[in-house]
C-alpha positions as CSV (number, residue, x, y, z in Angstrom):
1,L,-86.1,-38.1,6.9
2,P,-85.0,-34.8,5.4
3,R,-82.8,-32.7,7.6
4,Q,-84.5,-29.7,9.0
5,E,-82.7,-26.5,8.3
6,H,-83.0,-23.4,10.5
7,H,-84.0,-20.4,8.4
8,E,-83.0,-17.7,10.8
9,K,-83.0,-14.1,9.6
10,P,-79.5,-12.8,9.9
11,P,-79.2,-9.7,12.1
12,V,-79.2,-6.7,9.8
13,L,-78.3,-3.2,10.8
14,A,-80.0,-0.1,9.5
15,N,-77.4,0.3,6.8
16,G,-77.9,-3.3,5.6
17,Q,-74.7,-4.7,7.2
18,L,-74.6,-7.9,9.1
19,R,-73.9,-7.6,12.9
20,V,-71.1,-10.2,13.4
21,T,-68.1,-10.4,15.7
22,A,-64.6,-10.8,14.6
23,K,-65.0,-14.6,14.8
24,G,-68.2,-14.4,12.7
25,K,-70.6,-15.1,15.5
26,K,-73.9,-13.3,15.4
27,L,-74.4,-10.5,18.0
28,R,-77.4,-10.7,20.2
29,K,-79.9,-7.9,20.1
30,P,-79.4,-5.7,23.2
31,R,-81.8,-6.3,26.0
32,T,-85.0,-4.3,25.7
33,I,-85.5,-1.7,28.4
34,Y,-89.2,-1.2,29.0
35,S,-90.6,2.2,30.1
36,S,-92.6,2.3,33.3
37,L,-95.7,3.0,31.2
38,Q,-95.1,-0.1,29.0
39,L,-94.5,-2.2,32.1
40,Q,-97.6,-0.9,33.7
41,A,-99.7,-1.8,30.6
42,L,-98.1,-5.2,30.2
43,N,-98.6,-6.1,33.9
44,Q,-102.2,-4.9,33.8
45,R,-102.9,-7.0,30.8
46,F,-101.1,-10.0,32.4
47,Q,-103.5,-9.8,35.4
48,Q,-106.4,-10.0,33.0
49,T,-105.0,-12.9,31.0
50,Q,-101.8,-14.8,31.0
51,Y,-102.1,-15.7,27.3
52,L,-102.6,-13.3,24.4
53,A,-104.2,-14.3,21.1
54,L,-102.3,-13.1,18.0
55,P,-104.6,-10.1,17.3
56,E,-104.5,-9.0,21.0
57,R,-100.7,-9.3,20.9
58,A,-100.5,-7.2,17.7
59,E,-102.8,-4.5,19.2
60,L,-100.9,-4.3,22.5
61,A,-97.6,-4.1,20.7
62,A,-98.9,-1.3,18.5
63,Q,-100.3,0.6,21.4
64,L,-97.0,0.4,23.4
65,G,-94.6,0.9,20.5
66,L,-93.1,-2.5,20.9
67,T,-92.7,-5.4,18.4
68,Q,-95.0,-8.4,18.7
69,T,-91.9,-10.5,19.5
70,Q,-91.1,-8.3,22.4
71,V,-94.6,-8.6,23.8
72,K,-94.6,-12.4,23.2
73,I,-91.3,-12.9,25.0
74,W,-92.3,-10.6,27.9
75,F,-95.5,-12.7,28.4
76,Q,-93.4,-15.9,28.2
77,N,-90.9,-14.6,30.8
78,K,-93.7,-13.3,33.0
79,R,-95.6,-16.7,33.0
80,S,-92.3,-18.4,33.8
81,K,-91.6,-16.1,36.7
82,Y,-95.2,-16.3,37.9
83,K,-95.1,-20.2,37.9
84,K,-91.8,-20.1,39.8
85,I,-93.3,-17.8,42.5
86,M,-96.5,-19.9,42.8
87,K,-94.3,-23.1,43.2
88,Q,-92.6,-21.5,46.2
89,G,-95.9,-20.8,47.7
């Protein structure tokens, strides 16, 4: 079997430089801080549906000024949190 390679995009700064530490480790993107307006919209949408289709995700991201990845991750985290709460009763 051929070895699967990970084709990750390296973190690039606006000036085209790589974001790496002294030891050459990639730096994580800083945690996204959502505005209350964005959270309100995301929570409202989550109450309607826990899963977004790709076009819905693209539309919501564009409306809120977020990336599709940010919306996707937010929904993943929200579902996880929701399931955890439901499990507790």
